[in-house]
Every structure is written in structure tokens, then in C-alpha cells.
TORZA-763944 format. One record per residue (C-alpha): residue in three letters; x, y, z. Coordinates in steps of 0.02 Angstrom, whole numbers, plus 50000, padded with zeros to 5 digits. Example, Ala and Ser with C-alpha at 12.3 -4.5 7.8 and 13.67 -1.06 7.14 Angstrom:
// TORZA-763944
ALA506154977550390
SER506844994750357
//
This chain:
// TORZA-763944
MET504135037049379
THR503115028049247
LYS501695035449149
ARG499955032149222
MET498675023149114
SER496835027749119
LYS495465014649136
THR494775020048968
LEU496425017448878
ALA496715000648963
ALA494984994848906
GLU495285001148729
LEU496984992548715
ALA496264976448786
GLU494834976848660
ARG496014979648514
THR497194966148577
MET495814953048586
LYS495294956548406
ILE496944948848350
GLU496694930248319
ASN498464923548344
PRO498984924448528
LYS500824926548481
ASN500384941848377
ARG499344949248518
ALA500894952648623
LEU501774960948477
ALA500264971548435
LEU499994976548617
ASN501794982548632
GLU501594992648472
MET499985000648537
LEU500825004648703
ARG502275012848610
LYS501085023648509
HIS500295029848671
GLY501975033848752
PHE502175018548864
GLY503685007348871
PRO503604989548804
LEU503054975348917
LYS504294961848958
TYR503474945048991
SER503754926748955
HIS502804917548819
GLY501014913848866
LEU500924926149011
LEU499754938248922
PRO497994935948994
GLY496724928148878
GLU495194938948913
ARG494834957248880
THR494444961949060
ALA495964952549124
ILE497104961849002
ALA496374978649055
ALA496614974749240
TRP498374968249205
LEU498834984349113
LEU498124995149252
GLY499144985249379
ILE500744987849281
TYR500475006149238
ALA499665011649401
ALA500165028149477
ASN501555026949606
GLU500795036649748
//
């Protein structure tokens, strides 16, 4: 079972991710932030990371949703 992410944390991580100018560095930074919060790294192909804050938050919630 994977760890569940809160809406607040997803929004915070998305906000911090979008502050990074270089899209290639966003993915690296997001994985580091996830690690610091106890989540496993994301595995995705280049360019798959959404380009808007709300899209990133929704994407994270979809990946780290509770398995009920």
C-alpha cells in the first residue's frame, strides 16, 4: 500500500515545482521534495510532467490516492 497524499501537500508541492524555471529541473526537484515527505520517486518519461500548478496537484493526487 502506498502512502496517501493530502490535497494541501499536493498543492504545496505543485506550487514549489512551478517556481523552478527549467522544466527538466522541475522533475528532479519534485522527486526530491517527494522523498523528503516520505513518498517514492515518480517514474515518467521526459515531458510527461504537467505544465500547470493545478494539473500537477491533480496528477499527484491521482498517483498517491488512497487504495480503498
